[in-house]
C-alpha positions in Angstrom: 40.6 -5.7 -99.1 37.5 -6.6 -97.7 35.4 -4.9 -94.8 36.3 -6.6 -91.2 34.2 -7.8 -88.2 36.4 -7.7 -85.0 35.2 -10.0 -81.8 37.0 -9.8 -78.7 36.3 -12.4 -76.5 35.4 -15.6 -78.8 32.8 -17.5 -76.5 29.4 -18.3 -77.5 27.9 -14.9 -77.6 30.2 -13.5 -79.5 30.4 -16.0 -82.0 26.5 -15.9 -82.4 26.7 -12.6 -83.3 30.0 -12.9 -86.0 27.8 -15.3 -87.7 25.2 -12.9 -88.1 27.2 -10.2 -89.8 30.4 -11.5 -90.7 29.4 -13.1 -94.2 31.5 -11.8 -96.8 33.9 -10.1 -94.6 37.2 -11.0 -92.9 36.3 -12.0 -89.3 39.1 -11.2 -86.5 38.8 -13.5 -83.6 40.7 -12.3 -80.6 40.8 -13.8 -77.1 42.9 -13.7 -74.1 43.8 -17.3 -75.0 44.9 -17.7 -78.6 43.7 -21.2 -78.8 40.3 -20.2 -77.7 40.1 -17.7 -80.6 41.8 -20.2 -82.9 39.6 -22.6 -82.0 36.4 -20.6 -82.6 38.0 -19.6 -86.3 38.7 -23.1 -87.1 34.4 -23.6 -86.4 33.5 -20.7 -88.5 36.1 -21.1 -91.5 34.1 -24.8 -91.8 31.2 -22.5 -91.8 32.3 -20.5 -94.9 33.7 -17.4 -93.1 37.0 -15.6 -93.6 38.7 -15.5 -90.2 42.1 -15.1 -88.5 42.9 -15.8 -84.8 45.0 -13.5 -82.2 45.5 -13.4 -78.8 43.8 -10.2 -77.4 43.9 -8.9 -73.8 40.9 -6.6 -73.1 42.8 -5.3 -70.0 45.5 -3.9 -72.4 45.4 -0.7 -74.3 48.6 -2.1 -76.0 47.0 -5.4 -76.9 43.8 -3.4 -78.0 46.1 -1.0 -80.2 47.7 -4.0 -81.9 44.3 -6.1 -82.3 43.3 -2.8 -84.5 46.6 -2.9 -86.5 45.7 -6.2 -87.3 42.4 -6.2 -88.4 43.0 -3.0 -90.4 45.1 -5.2 -92.5 42.4 -6.7 -94.1 40.4 -3.7 -94.7 38.2 -1.1 -93.1 36.6 -2.2 -89.8 32.9 -1.8 -90.3 31.8 -4.0 -87.0 33.2 -4.4 -83.7 32.1 -7.0 -80.8 33.3 -6.7 -77.2 32.1 -9.9 -76.0 35.3 -10.6 -73.3 34.6 -10.4 -69.8 35.1 -12.3 -66.3 32.6 -12.8 -63.9 32.2 -12.9 -60.1 32.9 -16.1 -59.8 36.0 -16.0 -62.1 38.2 -13.5 -60.7 39.4 -11.1 -57.9 37.8 -7.8 -57.7 40.9 -5.9 -59.0 40.8 -8.4 -62.4 37.2 -7.6 -62.7 37.6 -4.2 -62.6 40.9 -4.2 -64.9 39.2 -6.4 -67.6 35.4 -5.6 -67.4 35.2 -1.8 -66.7 38.5 -0.5 -67.7 39.0 -2.6 -70.5 35.9 -2.2 -72.4 36.3 1.4 -71.7 39.4 1.3 -73.9 38.2 -0.8 -76.3 35.3 1.8 -76.7 37.7 4.7 -77.3 40.2 3.2 -79.1 38.0 1.3 -82.1 35.8 4.8 -82.2 39.2 6.3 -83.8 38.9 4.0 -86.6 35.7 2.6 -87.3 34.3 2.9 -90.6 31.8 5.0 -91.8 28.1 3.1 -91.6 29.6 0.9 -89.4 28.7 -0.4 -85.6 29.6 -1.4 -82.1 28.1 -3.7 -79.7 29.6 -4.2 -76.1 27.9 -7.1 -74.4 27.1 -5.6 -70.7 24.8 -7.9 -68.1 21.4 -7.4 -66.5 23.6 -7.2 -63.2 24.6 -3.6 -64.3 20.8 -2.9 -63.8 20.5 -4.3 -60.1 23.0 -1.8 -58.9 21.7 0.8 -56.8 21.2 4.6 -58.1 24.0 6.3 -58.8 24.4 10.2 -58.3 24.5 12.4 -61.2 28.2 12.9 -60.5 29.0 9.2 -60.6 27.2 8.7 -63.5 28.9 11.3 -65.5 32.4 10.4 -64.1 31.8 6.5 -65.5 30.4 8.2 -68.7 33.0 10.7 -69.6 35.9 10.5 -67.1 39.4 9.9 -68.7 39.5 6.3 -69.2 43.2 6.2 -67.4 41.3 7.8 -64.3 38.4 5.4 -63.9 40.1 2.6 -61.6 41.5 5.6 -59.3 37.3 7.3 -58.9 37.1 7.0 -54.8 33.9 4.9 -55.2 35.5 2.1 -57.8 38.6 1.8 -55.7 36.9 1.4 -52.6 35.1 -1.7 -53.9 36.0 -5.0 -52.0 33.3 -7.4 -53.6 33.7 -9.2 -56.5 29.5 -8.9 -57.2 29.8 -5.4 -56.5 32.8 -5.1 -59.1 31.0 -6.8 -61.4 28.0 -4.5 -61.4 29.9 -1.4 -61.5 31.7 -2.6 -64.3 28.7 -3.5 -66.3 26.4 -0.4 -65.2 29.9 1.6 -66.6 29.8 -0.5 -69.8 26.3 1.4 -70.6 27.2 4.7 -69.3 30.4 4.7 -71.3 28.5 3.7 -74.8 26.5 6.7 -73.8 29.5 9.0 -73.5 31.2 7.6 -76.5 28.3 7.6 -79.1 28.8 11.0 -80.0 32.6 10.8 -80.9 31.4 7.5 -83.1 28.4 9.3 -84.7 31.2 11.6 -86.2 32.4 8.7 -88.1 29.0 7.8 -89.2 29.0 4.9 -86.9 26.8 3.7 -84.1 27.3 2.1 -80.5 24.9 -0.1 -78.2 25.2 -2.2 -75.5 23.1 -5.3 -74.7 22.5 -6.6 -71.2 21.7 -10.0 -71.0 20.5 -12.2 -68.4 21.7 -15.7 -68.0 22.8 -17.0 -70.9 23.5 -20.8 -71.2 27.7 -20.4 -72.3 30.7 -21.7 -70.8 31.1 -18.8 -68.7 27.5 -19.2 -67.2 27.8 -22.9 -66.4 31.1 -21.6 -64.2 28.5 -19.5 -62.5 25.8 -22.3 -62.0 28.4 -24.9 -60.8 30.0 -22.1 -58.6 29.0 -20.9 -55.0 25.9 -19.2 -56.1 24.8 -21.9 -58.7 21.5 -23.1 -56.5 20.7 -19.1 -56.4 20.9 -19.0 -59.9 18.8 -21.9 -60.6 16.0 -20.6 -58.3 16.2 -17.6 -59.7 15.7 -18.9 -63.4 12.6 -21.2 -62.0 10.8 -18.1 -60.8 11.5 -15.2 -63.7 8.8 -14.7 -65.9 10.2 -16.9 -68.9 10.9 -19.7 -66.5 14.2 -20.4 -68.4 18.1 -19.2 -69.2 18.5 -17.5 -72.4 20.6 -18.8 -75.7 23.4 -16.9 -77.5 21.4 -17.0 -80.7 18.7 -15.1 -79.0 21.5 -12.2 -78.2 22.9 -12.5 -81.4 19.4 -12.0 -83.1 18.9 -8.7 -81.4 22.7 -7.8 -82.3 22.3 -8.4 -85.9 19.4 -5.8 -86.1 21.1 -3.1 -84.0 24.4 -3.5 -86.7 22.0 -3.7 -89.7 20.8 -0.9 -92.1 17.8 -1.2 -89.6 18.9 -0.2 -86.5 20.6 3.0 -87.8 18.9 5.2 -85.4 19.6 3.7 -82.6 23.2 4.6 -80.8 24.3 5.3 -77.2 21.3 2.7 -75.8 21.4 -0.3 -73.8 18.9 -3.1 -74.3 17.9 -5.5 -71.3 17.5 -9.0 -72.9 16.8 -11.2 -69.6 13.3 -13.2 -69.5 11.8 -10.6 -67.4 14.4 -11.3 -64.5 15.6 -8.0 -63.7 11.6 -6.8 -63.9 10.8 -9.8 -61.6 13.5 -8.5 -59.3 11.9 -5.1 -58.3 8.5 -5.8 -58.6 8.1 -9.6 -59.3 8.7 -13.2 -57.2 12.2 -12.3 -57.2 11.9 -9.4 -55.0 13.9 -11.7 -52.0 17.1 -11.0 -54.3 16.9 -7.6 -53.1 18.4 -8.6 -49.5 21.3 -10.5 -51.4 22.3 -7.7 -53.6 
C-alpha cells in the first residue's frame, strides 16, 4: 500500500502538479475522456511514476465516489488535485455550472471525507472569479456553505444566461467553497487551497485563443504587467509549495497567479476590459 495522489482533469496543469508531488506514490489520473487519462498515465509512467487511469466525470457525484473507491485500493489518499473544467468557449451555461461550480463542490465535499491526515488538496480556479462584481454577504455565504445539491437552484445562479458569467460565478464559488470546506478538511489534519491562474498555455487556453474571444486575449496578454501567458510549470511550482510540509499553515486560501493581469484590469492598462465584463 502506498500513499495515493488523485488528479481529475489530466491536462497540462494537473500533470505539472502531480509530477511534483507524485514521486513514490500511486498516481490516479481521471478524466472525462479515458483516453486522455491513459495518455497522461503513459507519459508519467515513462518518467518513472506509478499510475492508473480511469474515466471520471466531475459533474457526477456517482463518478466521484467511484474515483475515491478506486484510489483507496492503492492506499491512503494524501494529495488531491481538481484541475478539471470547461471554459466559456467550450460549453453552454448549464454545462459550465454543472461541471465547474457543482462538480468542484461535490469533489471538495467527498474528498474531504476521506483525505488522509497530513494530506492536502488543490482546486484550480481562475482569474475570472476575481473579475466578478462584489457579491452580497448572503450570496457569498450561500456559495460557500449551502448544501451542494442546492447550489444550482440558488436564484442568482439559476438566472445566469451568459457563458462568461457562468464561468465567473463558478470560479468565485470554487474559491468560496474552499474556504467553506477548509474547517472540515482540518478535522482530518488536511489542508485545502485554490489557485486562480491567468492564461496558461494549455490546450484549453489555445481553444480560447483561437475562439471568438481570441483577439481580446492576445491584446490582454500584451498589455498585462508580465507581458506574456503563464506556463503549467509555474502553477505546478506554487501547488507543490502549498502541498508540501512548508505549506501546512496555509488552508482555505486562494492564490492568484496571472502575471499581474487582474491588478491591471482594476488599476492599469487593462481597465478597458471592465466595459466588456
